[in-house]
C-alpha positions as CSV (number, residue, x, y, z in Angstrom):
1,M,-22.9,-152.7,48.5
2,K,-21.1,-151.3,51.6
3,Q,-20.1,-153.2,54.2
4,S,-19.8,-152.3,57.9
5,D,-16.4,-152.1,59.5
6,Q,-17.9,-154.7,61.8
7,H,-18.6,-157.2,58.9
8,R,-15.0,-156.2,57.6
9,V,-13.2,-157.3,60.5
10,K,-15.1,-160.5,61.2
11,K,-13.9,-161.1,57.2
12,I,-10.0,-160.6,58.7
13,Y,-10.6,-162.9,61.8
14,E,-11.8,-165.4,59.6
15,Y,-9.4,-165.7,56.8
16,A,-6.2,-165.2,59.1
17,S,-8.0,-168.3,61.3
18,K,-8.8,-170.1,58.4
19,L,-4.8,-169.8,57.1
20,T,-3.7,-170.5,60.7
21,K,-5.9,-173.5,60.9
22,Y,-4.9,-174.7,56.9
23,V,-1.0,-174.4,57.8
24,R,-1.0,-176.1,61.0
25,D,-2.9,-179.0,60.3
26,N,-1.1,-179.4,56.9
27,N,2.0,-179.0,59.0
28,I,3.5,-176.5,56.9
29,T,6.7,-175.1,57.6
30,R,8.2,-172.1,57.2
31,E,11.0,-173.4,54.9
32,A,7.9,-175.2,52.9
33,L,6.6,-171.6,52.2
34,L,9.9,-170.0,51.3
35,T,10.3,-172.8,48.2
36,D,7.0,-174.2,47.3
37,F,5.4,-172.6,44.6
38,S,1.5,-173.9,45.6
39,L,1.9,-172.8,49.4
40,Q,3.0,-169.1,47.7
41,W,-0.2,-168.9,45.4
42,L,-2.3,-170.4,48.9
43,V,-1.2,-168.0,51.1
44,T,-1.5,-164.8,48.7
45,T,-5.2,-165.0,48.6
46,P,-6.2,-164.6,52.3
47,L,-3.6,-162.2,52.8
48,Y,-5.1,-160.1,49.5
49,N,-7.9,-160.2,51.2
50,M,-7.5,-159.6,54.5
51,G,-5.7,-156.3,53.2
52,E,-8.8,-155.2,51.1
53,H,-11.0,-155.6,54.1
54,A,-8.4,-153.8,56.5
55,Y,-8.2,-151.2,53.8
56,N,-11.6,-150.4,53.1
57,L,-12.4,-149.7,57.3
58,S,-13.4,-146.6,57.7
59,A,-11.1,-144.1,59.6
60,E,-12.7,-144.0,62.5
61,Y,-12.9,-147.5,62.9
62,K,-9.1,-147.5,62.5
63,A,-8.5,-144.5,65.0
64,T,-10.7,-146.3,67.6
65,H,-8.8,-149.6,67.2
66,E,-5.6,-147.9,66.7
67,K,-3.3,-150.8,68.4
68,V,-4.1,-153.0,65.2
69,P,-1.6,-152.5,62.3
70,W,-4.4,-152.0,59.7
71,A,-2.0,-149.9,57.5
72,M,0.4,-152.7,57.5
73,I,-2.1,-155.0,56.5
74,S,-3.5,-153.1,54.1
75,G,0.0,-152.1,53.0
76,L,1.3,-156.0,52.1
77,R,-1.8,-156.3,50.0
78,H,-0.9,-153.6,48.1
79,R,3.0,-154.6,48.1
80,L,1.7,-158.6,47.1
81,V,-0.5,-156.9,44.4
82,H,1.6,-154.6,42.6
83,D,5.1,-155.5,43.1
84,Y,4.2,-158.7,41.1
85,D,7.6,-160.5,41.2
86,G,9.5,-158.9,44.1
87,T,7.5,-160.4,46.9
88,N,10.1,-161.0,49.7
89,W,9.0,-164.7,50.8
90,E,11.0,-164.3,53.9
91,M,8.9,-161.9,55.3
92,I,5.8,-163.6,54.1
93,V,6.6,-166.7,56.0
94,E,7.2,-164.1,59.1
95,V,3.4,-162.7,58.7
96,V,2.1,-166.3,58.1
97,F,3.9,-168.3,61.4
98,D,4.1,-164.8,63.5
99,D,2.2,-162.0,62.8
100,I,-1.2,-163.5,62.4
101,P,-1.0,-165.3,65.1
102,A,-0.5,-162.5,67.1
103,L,-2.9,-160.4,65.0
104,L,-6.1,-162.8,65.8
105,I,-5.4,-162.6,69.6
106,Q,-6.2,-158.6,69.3
107,L,-8.9,-159.6,66.7
108,E,-11.0,-162.2,69.0
109,K,-11.6,-159.4,71.4
110,L,-12.9,-156.9,68.5
111,V,-14.9,-160.2,67.2
112,S,-16.5,-160.7,70.7
113,D,-16.9,-157.3,72.0
114,E,-18.7,-156.2,68.6
115,C,-21.2,-159.3,69.3
116,F,-21.0,-160.6,65.5
């Protein structure tokens, strides 16, 4: 079943929100994410899912909302899935602590504008 762009954006928003909340509520630090294997596994699943949804958005939707870094979101998923042991955890830490909060601000507008 093909999912709508609106559904996919809502899912990206939900995964990003839940990941951010989990990190905050559990006092996960940048240093812990760099070194703790279980935390690394924990953050990759939402990142995979966000990337898969971003990848499958229609070209028209991505073009209409071109300020959102759709290619970076889906590209991160591809790197995580296909680079196996080559994950740059310093980059992932930046994504989790810096990029996702900024992304949530962008997505909040899309989610509210789309009247989910």
